[in-house]
C-alpha positions as MATLAB code, in Angstrom:
seq = 'MTPTSEAVVRRAARRLGLQAAGMVAVVVLAVAGFGALITVRQEAADARMVVVAAANNADDVIDPPAGMWLAMRDADGTTHVTKGMPTGLPDLSALDDHSSPPDTTVELPTGHFLVHTAQPPDGKTVQAVLNLQPWEAQRDRLLLGLLAAAVVGLAFAAVAGILLARRALTPLQRTLRLQRQFVADASHELRTPLTLLHTRAQLLNRALRDAPDHLRDEAAGVVRDSSRLTELVEDLLLAAEGDGTSDNVELGPLAVDVIGAIRPYAEERGITIESSFAAAATRASPSALRRALTALVDNAIEHTPTGGRVTISVEPAGHEVRLRVSDTGSGFSPDQAAALMTRFHSGGQRSGRRRYGLGLALVNDIADRYGGRLEADSRPGHGATFTLVLPRVVK';
ca = [
       9.416   -5.378  -13.603;
       8.797   -4.948   -9.885;
       7.062   -1.624   -9.112;
       9.021    0.858   -7.018;
       7.939    1.679   -3.501;
       7.068    5.225   -4.595;
       4.792    3.858   -7.313;
       3.120    1.644   -4.709;
       2.601    4.677   -2.461;
       1.092    6.652   -5.344;
      -1.311    3.833   -6.106;
      -2.185    3.597   -2.411;
      -2.907    7.346   -2.382;
      -5.227    6.969   -5.365;
      -7.002    4.035   -3.747;
      -7.443    5.938   -0.465;
      -8.731    8.962   -2.360;
     -11.226    6.882   -4.312;
     -12.340    5.104   -1.157;
     -12.896    8.462    0.539;
     -14.795    9.651   -2.538;
     -16.887    6.495   -2.426;
     -17.849    7.104    1.191;
     -18.676   10.726    0.426;
     -20.659    9.548   -2.604;
     -22.817    7.356   -0.403;
     -23.508   10.302    1.908;
     -24.160   12.727   -0.980;
     -26.467   10.297   -2.768;
     -28.346    9.609    0.456;
     -28.786   13.327    1.107;
     -29.751   13.984   -2.528;
     -32.240   11.116   -2.497;
     -33.746   12.298    0.771;
     -33.983   15.830   -0.614;
     -35.627   14.567   -3.801;
     -38.139   12.545   -1.801;
     -39.026   15.555    0.350;
     -39.320   17.742   -2.766;
     -41.689   15.326   -4.513;
     -43.853   14.862   -1.415;
     -43.997   18.597   -0.719;
     -44.963   19.313   -4.313;
     -47.792   16.784   -4.118;
     -48.989   18.242   -0.809;
     -48.897   21.820   -2.157;
     -50.727   20.838   -5.333;
     -53.463   19.088   -3.355;
     -53.795   22.050   -0.994;
     -54.283   24.411   -3.942;
     -56.850   22.269   -5.735;
     -58.798   21.552   -2.521;
     -58.934   25.265   -1.693;
     -60.144   26.074   -5.211;
     -62.903   23.464   -5.032;
     -64.098   24.501   -1.582;
     -64.108   28.232   -2.311;
     -65.624   28.150   -5.793;
     -68.828   30.157   -6.294;
     -68.881   29.704  -10.044;
     -66.699   28.367  -12.853;
     -66.027   31.664  -14.558;
     -62.837   32.859  -12.864;
     -60.745   29.944  -11.481;
     -57.151   30.406  -10.242;
     -54.388   30.409  -12.834;
     -53.608   26.996  -14.280;
     -56.929   25.557  -13.122;
     -60.403   24.810  -14.412;
     -63.658   24.264  -12.566;
     -66.695   22.114  -13.176;
     -69.887   22.579  -11.159;
     -72.973   20.354  -11.195;
     -76.157   21.776   -9.750;
     -78.704   19.798   -7.777;
     -80.862   19.463  -10.922;
     -77.970   17.785  -12.801;
     -76.882   20.801  -14.871;
     -73.108   20.919  -15.324;
     -71.160   24.162  -15.818;
     -67.537   24.034  -17.043;
     -64.825   26.678  -17.278;
     -64.137   27.668  -20.855;
     -60.970   26.138  -22.281;
     -61.005   23.030  -20.093;
     -58.896   20.362  -21.811;
     -60.713   17.756  -23.844;
     -61.446   14.684  -21.716;
     -62.289   16.700  -18.621;
     -64.068   17.085  -16.291;
     -64.046   13.610  -14.767;
     -67.713   12.773  -15.163;
     -67.450    9.476  -13.320;
     -66.268   11.318  -10.202;
     -69.100   13.834  -10.565;
     -71.639   11.039  -10.843;
     -70.276    8.688   -8.185;
     -70.029   10.499   -4.882;
     -68.458    7.488   -3.206;
     -65.338    7.621   -5.417;
     -62.073    9.032   -3.972;
     -61.994   12.818   -3.976;
     -58.550   13.014   -5.605;
     -57.624   11.452   -8.935;
     -54.917   12.029  -11.490;
     -55.739   12.018  -15.172;
     -53.272   11.430  -17.970;
     -54.287   13.046  -21.267;
     -52.404   13.754  -24.478;
     -52.450   17.402  -23.491;
     -50.893   16.850  -20.098;
     -51.083   15.527  -16.543;
     -53.917   16.815  -14.331;
     -54.905   16.550  -10.657;
     -58.670   16.379  -10.177;
     -60.390   17.036   -6.835;
     -64.120   16.562   -6.420;
     -65.932   18.176   -3.458;
     -69.525   18.435   -2.294;
     -70.203   21.738   -0.521;
     -73.226   21.963    1.864;
     -75.315   23.805   -0.793;
     -75.948   20.519   -2.637;
     -73.689   21.289   -5.592;
     -70.790   19.130   -6.710;
     -67.607   21.017   -7.564;
     -64.631   19.625   -9.387;
     -61.320   21.504   -9.577;
     -58.781   20.509  -12.226;
     -55.128   21.525  -11.795;
     -52.607   21.407  -14.622;
     -49.572   19.666  -13.085;
     -47.144   20.466  -15.885;
     -45.831   23.729  -14.327;
     -45.438   21.980  -10.977;
     -43.619   19.046  -12.552;
     -41.364   21.399  -14.505;
     -40.430   23.188  -11.279;
     -39.850   19.851   -9.559;
     -37.639   18.656  -12.415;
     -35.554   21.843  -12.166;
     -35.061   21.266   -8.442;
     -34.135   17.628   -8.962;
     -31.728   18.589  -11.739;
     -30.140   21.110   -9.405;
     -29.773   18.432   -6.736;
     -28.216   16.066   -9.272;
     -25.776   18.728  -10.481;
     -24.802   19.535   -6.896;
     -24.283   15.829   -6.205;
     -22.056   15.409   -9.281;
     -19.993   18.463   -8.387;
     -19.738   17.243   -4.798;
     -18.570   13.804   -5.917;
     -15.947   15.258   -8.239;
     -14.714   17.595   -5.509;
     -14.650   14.740   -2.996;
     -12.619   12.545   -5.361;
     -10.037   15.251   -6.046;
      -9.864   16.349   -2.422;
      -9.605   12.741   -1.245;
      -6.680   11.988   -3.551;
      -4.869   15.203   -2.611;
      -5.367   14.612    1.112;
      -4.285   10.976    0.786;
      -1.127   12.029   -1.046;
      -0.376   14.622    1.595;
      -0.928   12.056    4.347;
       1.379    9.555    2.627;
       4.104   12.081    1.770;
       6.151   11.290    4.930;
       6.002    7.587    4.080;
       7.062    8.296    0.509;
       9.970   10.398    1.769;
      11.014    7.631    4.166;
      10.915    5.017    1.406;
      12.988    7.298   -0.829;
      15.605    7.666    1.903;
      15.578    3.907    2.412;
      16.195    3.311   -1.283;
      18.994    5.868   -1.300;
      20.632    4.217    1.697;
      20.438    0.747    0.123;
      21.785    2.079   -3.172;
      24.639    4.006   -1.517;
      25.614    1.134    0.782;
      25.512   -1.372   -2.075;
      27.576    0.889   -4.278;
      30.203    1.341   -1.573;
      30.412   -2.432   -1.111;
      31.016   -3.169   -4.782;
      34.674   -2.154   -4.835;
      35.861   -4.072   -1.751;
      33.870   -7.114   -2.846;
      35.416   -6.965   -6.296;
      38.902   -6.835   -4.702;
      37.967   -9.706   -2.370;
      36.789  -11.824   -5.282;
      39.956  -11.088   -7.243;
      42.174  -12.042   -4.313;
      40.143  -15.201   -3.742;
      40.711  -16.181   -7.364;
      44.430  -15.513   -7.049;
      44.551  -17.597   -3.881;
      42.686  -20.403   -5.602;
      45.198  -20.413   -8.440;
      48.142  -20.316   -6.038;
      46.781  -23.405   -4.266;
      46.604  -25.407   -7.459;
      49.134  -27.927   -6.133;
      47.850  -27.854   -2.533;
      45.938  -30.732   -0.891;
      42.389  -31.308   -2.071;
      40.705  -29.974    1.060;
      42.572  -26.660    0.760;
      41.671  -26.353   -2.911;
      38.016  -27.042   -2.069;
      38.014  -24.374    0.627;
      39.640  -21.859   -1.730;
      37.075  -22.640   -4.430;
      34.330  -22.139   -1.830;
      35.733  -18.713   -0.968;
      35.644  -17.813   -4.672;
      32.020  -18.944   -4.967;
      30.953  -17.113   -1.799;
      32.634  -13.880   -2.856;
      30.942  -14.164   -6.243;
      27.579  -14.606   -4.535;
      28.223  -11.574   -2.357;
      28.854   -9.571   -5.510;
      25.599  -10.898   -7.000;
      23.807   -9.974   -3.792;
      25.048   -6.383   -3.972;
      24.019   -6.141   -7.629;
      20.581   -7.482   -6.755;
      20.221   -4.908   -3.968;
      21.169   -2.116   -6.360;
      18.615   -3.281   -8.926;
      15.947   -3.574   -6.233;
      16.723   -0.044   -5.001;
      16.334    1.224   -8.571;
      12.997   -0.574   -8.889;
      14.339   -2.724  -11.731;
      14.820   -6.111  -10.111;
      15.384   -8.833  -12.695;
      13.456  -12.100  -12.765;
      14.355  -15.368  -14.448;
      13.023  -18.894  -14.498;
      14.838  -20.554  -11.610;
      15.058  -24.298  -11.005;
      14.772  -24.599   -7.241;
      16.472  -27.986   -6.917;
      19.911  -26.914   -8.206;
      19.629  -23.642   -6.270;
      18.930  -25.572   -3.056;
      21.892  -27.879   -3.723;
      24.089  -24.826   -4.134;
      22.894  -23.322   -0.836;
      23.345  -26.613    1.014;
      26.893  -26.944   -0.315;
      27.761  -23.485    1.006;
      26.193  -23.901    4.452;
      26.973  -27.578    5.137;
      30.392  -26.899    6.757;
      28.732  -24.574    9.282;
      26.054  -27.198   10.022;
      28.640  -29.951   10.459;
      30.612  -27.757   12.824;
      27.444  -27.501   14.933;
      26.914  -31.280   14.738;
      23.736  -30.938   12.669;
      22.796  -33.164    9.748;
      21.283  -31.690    6.582;
      18.911  -33.871    4.573;
      17.259  -32.964    1.292;
      14.562  -34.086   -1.111;
      14.032  -32.262   -4.401;
      11.414  -32.623   -7.112;
      11.752  -30.788  -10.414;
      10.056  -27.406  -10.013;
      10.734  -23.873  -11.184;
       9.555  -20.373  -10.364;
      10.165  -16.912  -11.805;
      12.221  -14.697   -9.528;
      15.696  -13.319   -8.956;
      18.146  -16.215   -8.369;
      20.118  -14.076   -5.938;
      16.995  -13.152   -3.952;
      15.880  -16.785   -3.745;
      19.358  -17.838   -2.659;
      19.240  -15.245    0.126;
      15.798  -16.414    1.200;
      16.731  -20.101    1.336;
      20.023  -19.344    3.069;
      18.158  -17.336    5.719;
      15.672  -20.169    6.286;
      18.395  -22.813    6.584;
      20.527  -20.590    8.822;
      17.501  -19.986   11.062;
      16.828  -23.730   11.257;
      20.441  -24.494   12.184;
      20.441  -21.826   14.886;
      17.415  -23.378   16.578;
      18.450  -27.023   16.249;
      20.471  -28.669   19.040;
      23.627  -30.661   18.422;
      22.773  -34.025   16.890;
      19.618  -32.602   15.339;
      18.511  -32.589   11.739;
      17.508  -29.961    9.159;
      15.472  -31.142    6.164;
      15.119  -29.179    2.928;
      12.619  -30.171    0.258;
      11.197  -28.796   -2.985;
       7.704  -29.932   -3.955;
       5.415  -28.823   -6.804;
       1.790  -28.340   -5.733;
      -0.557  -27.398   -8.571;
       0.168  -23.853   -9.665;
       2.585  -23.370   -6.753;
       5.958  -24.670   -5.701;
       6.745  -25.208   -2.033;
      10.297  -24.860   -0.723;
      10.166  -26.326    2.778;
      12.797  -26.116    5.553;
      12.160  -28.207    8.704;
      14.218  -28.649   11.851;
      14.152  -30.772   14.998;
      14.570  -27.850   17.373;
      12.417  -26.676   20.245;
       9.765  -25.136   17.969;
       7.395  -22.350   18.940;
       3.725  -21.882   19.746;
       1.358  -21.174   16.818;
       0.477  -17.713   18.136;
       4.121  -16.657   17.683;
       4.177  -17.352   13.924;
       3.113  -13.878   12.795;
       5.485  -12.132   15.220;
       8.475  -14.146   13.996;
       8.079  -12.624   10.530;
       8.283   -9.049   11.782;
      11.525   -7.121   11.809;
      13.732   -7.149   14.900;
      11.818  -10.009   16.494;
      14.018  -12.912   17.496;
      12.724  -16.175   18.853;
      15.942  -16.785   20.766;
      19.098  -18.592   19.671;
      21.318  -21.358   20.879;
      24.674  -20.143   19.553;
      26.596  -17.160   20.868;
      26.180  -15.327   17.564;
      24.139  -12.180   17.907;
      20.749  -12.267   16.155;
      18.881   -9.238   14.816;
      15.467  -10.731   13.999;
      15.640   -9.788   10.321;
      16.070  -13.099    8.498;
      12.464  -14.301    8.384;
      11.178  -10.761    7.748;
      13.455  -10.495    4.696;
      12.302  -13.906    3.468;
       8.698  -12.754    3.842;
       9.475   -9.594    1.854;
      11.079  -11.624   -0.939;
       8.040  -13.907   -1.056;
       5.728  -10.865   -1.335;
       7.884   -9.377   -4.084;
       7.405  -12.405   -6.321;
       3.764  -13.092   -5.563;
       4.270  -15.767   -2.920;
       4.060  -16.131    0.833;
       5.935  -17.552    3.802;
       4.131  -20.108    5.947;
       5.148  -21.227    9.443;
       4.099  -24.374   11.257;
       5.324  -25.586   14.619;
       4.485  -27.002   18.008;
       6.612  -26.519   21.119;
       9.051  -29.388   21.427;
       8.367  -30.749   17.928;
      10.548  -28.544   15.734;
       9.489  -25.937   13.197;
       8.763  -25.861    9.485;
       8.958  -22.771    7.296;
       7.602  -23.051    3.762;
       8.352  -20.565    1.009;
       5.412  -20.791   -1.411;
       5.932  -19.282   -4.873;
       4.073  -19.321   -8.206;
       5.139  -22.302  -10.289;
       6.465  -22.015  -13.821;
       5.398  -24.964  -15.938;
       7.592  -25.501  -18.972;
];
């Protein structure tokens, strides 16, 4: 089932919202990471400032600041230690080796400690030990707060992004709804006159049962064309309802059918139609494919001079099938290819029939609907080739 245009718009709104949330996420994570880095560095700087101050200002080891212990070695080698210092401290190697770095961190079963060793001018060696657990707990709380704020910000950004995207796309959704309503209403209004036309064509065909062969053939052609118009209207109604049907379609017989309908017009213009078909099938609406091929052939005829040639071919190519329409007209420059597939752009015409620049755009839309594409190839003065590429169905 082909998704409706409103469903496509809703999906687009979700994608835009998620993309906006993703961009906000990058910013939030960058800010949160920068904040975490600053927090960690500031904590380390504050801890070092405290332990350095304690070591430099210590007169004895009896009354150190809260969360700290002191060790003091006199000039005669006597070491004094604050009562309750964790087992494994002080760092005797730092007390003995004055060339070692003044700051070290010690990991013990009882915790994580920052040790600073200083040598005041009085000849003593002082070592201050700071318990880092309270500092780390405070840091973890700050980081957790940053993480929570980031998560809340991301959730808010996602919701806000989706809501804003939906609001931005609401006019487009309204326009697409009006377009669907117009197509549905116009198609519905055409059903009755087309049904009457088809009935009268059938009656005419029966009345000409004993007429010459060429008249009977023309009457049968009118019946077929009116039937196809009815199919076209039904297909437009289904497309407007978002319930376009798809079947396995053999492209060769479909092309033969289109050529049979359009050959009289080509012969009237003095243009020869040639064809080459290989067995190939795709999954799409037969009516939509018939419209697409008819538009391509009609476009080729319009741009081919009298005595020219239009060639139609069907070729399987791996997982794709290529329905190619070539002409011997004046062609166009390669930089015009994209513009020719836009609505209301006409590359000029040779006949006096008014052109609206919709044919190739509609073919391109049909190709998109069924997962294919429309390719254009031409050089000025060497004709043009339009190729409808569709997914191939392998039986």
